N, C-alpha and C positions, 0 to 999 in steps of 0.2 A: 504494500500500500504506500503511495507517495504522499508527501506533505503538500497541501495546496495553499499554504501560507504565502502571501506576497513576499518577494525578495527585497523590497525596499521598506524602509521604516515609514510609518504614517506621517512623521514630521518632515520627511524629505519632499520638496516640491518636485513634481513631475515635469519634465521638459516640455511635453506636449500639452500641458494644462495652463496655458497662458491665454488671457482674455484680450485678443487683438482688437475687439470692438471697443473695449474699455480704453485701450491705448488711443484709438482713433478719437473717441469722445474727449479724452483729456487733451489731445492735440488741438481739437476744434475749440475747446474752452480756452486754451492758452492763446489761440489766435484771437478769439473774441475779447480777451483781456488785453490784447496788444503786447503780449510777452514774446511771441514768436510770429514770424510772417508765413511759415509753411511747415508742413511735416509729411512724411511718407516713407515708403521703402526705397532704398537705393543700394545696389550692390550687396544685397544680403544683410544690410543693417537698416536701422530706422534713423532717418535723417530729420533733424530739427534745424530749421532755418531761422536764424536770428538776423537782425539788421546787418551786423558786421561779422557774423560768425556762422559756420556750418558745423553741426555736431553729428557724428555718425556713431550711434550706440547700438548695443543689442536691444531688442524690444523690452526686456525687463529693466535694463538700465534706463532706457528712454522713459518708461513708465514711472520709475522712481524719480527721475530728474524732473519730469513734468509735475508730478504730485508735489514735490518740494517747492518748485517754482511758483505754482498756483497757491499753495498754502501760505508761503511767505508773503506773497502779494496781497492775499485776502486778509492776513493778520495785520499788515501795514495799513490797509485801508479801513479795517474794522475797528 
């Protein structure tokens, strides 16, 4: 009889369990707030276009960056 337990720990994030729709929503929110001028996929990375800078990040890195950027702006305004 074989063990059918998963081979990864429940606390480990799964690589294919990333919410790309939420990343897109955050990107659109950042545009609406004037924090970036564009976003999207480019050469296997997620591209964030700022007025004088282009950032190429992995999707999870871009998500964290956008979350931080939006939160810091909302706290400064709030």
